[in-house]
C-alpha positions as CSV (number, residue, x, y, z in Angstrom):
1,L,133.5,143.4,101.6
2,Y,135.8,140.4,102.2
3,A,135.2,139.1,98.7
4,V,136.1,142.5,97.2
5,F,139.4,142.6,99.1
6,E,140.2,139.0,98.4
7,G,139.6,139.6,94.7
8,W,141.8,142.6,94.7
9,A,144.6,140.7,96.5
10,I,144.4,137.7,94.1
11,G,144.3,140.1,91.2
12,A,147.4,141.9,92.4
13,I,149.3,138.7,93.0
14,S,148.3,137.4,89.6
15,T,149.4,140.6,87.9
16,F,152.8,140.4,89.7
17,F,153.4,136.8,88.6
18,D,152.1,137.4,85.1
19,A,154.6,140.2,84.7
20,E,157.4,137.9,85.9
21,Y,156.3,134.8,83.9
22,A,154.3,135.8,80.9
23,G,151.1,133.6,80.5
24,I,151.4,131.7,83.8
25,V,148.1,133.1,85.1
26,L,146.1,132.1,82.0
27,L,147.8,128.6,82.1
28,A,146.8,128.2,85.7
29,V,143.2,129.2,85.1
30,A,143.0,126.9,82.1
31,M,144.5,123.9,84.0
32,T,142.1,124.5,86.9
33,V,139.1,124.6,84.6
34,G,140.4,121.5,82.9
35,V,140.6,119.6,86.1
36,L,137.2,120.7,87.2
37,V,135.6,119.6,83.9
38,A,137.4,116.2,84.1
39,L,136.3,115.5,87.7
40,L,132.8,116.6,87.0
41,A,132.6,114.3,84.0
42,A,134.1,111.4,86.1
43,Y,131.5,112.1,88.9
44,A,128.6,112.4,86.4
45,T,129.4,109.1,84.7
46,R,129.9,107.4,88.1
47,L,133.5,106.6,87.5
48,I,134.2,108.0,91.0
49,K,131.9,107.7,94.0
50,P,132.0,110.1,96.9
51,T,133.0,107.7,99.7
52,E,134.9,108.4,102.9
53,N,138.0,106.7,101.4
54,L,137.9,109.1,98.4
55,K,137.6,112.1,100.8
56,L,140.6,110.8,102.9
57,G,142.6,110.3,99.7
58,I,141.9,113.8,98.5
59,A,142.8,115.2,101.9
60,A,146.0,113.2,102.0
61,A,147.0,114.3,98.5
62,T,146.3,117.9,99.2
63,G,148.3,117.7,102.5
64,G,151.2,116.1,100.6
65,L,151.2,118.9,98.0
66,M,151.2,121.5,100.8
67,L,154.2,119.9,102.3
68,V,156.1,119.7,99.0
69,Y,155.3,123.3,98.2
70,T,156.3,124.5,101.7
71,A,159.6,122.6,101.6
72,S,160.3,123.9,98.1
73,L,159.6,127.5,99.2
74,L,161.8,127.2,102.3
75,L,164.7,125.4,100.6
76,G,164.5,127.6,97.5
C-alpha cells in the first residue's frame, strides 16, 4: 500500500515538473540510469572497492548536496 501511494506521489510530482520544464523527468531518469551503469561497471572491474572510506566519502558528498540544495531552496 505504501509503495502504491509513493509511486502515485512521485508520478504526480514528476508530471508537475514535466509540465513546467518539458523533458526534465526523462533527462533525470536517463542521468540516474547512466550513473548506475557507470558505478556498476566501475565496481565490477574493481576500479572501486567498497571500503569504509568509500562509504564515508559517499555519505559526506550526499550530505553536502543536501546542504546545497536546501540553501538553494531557502535562498531562492
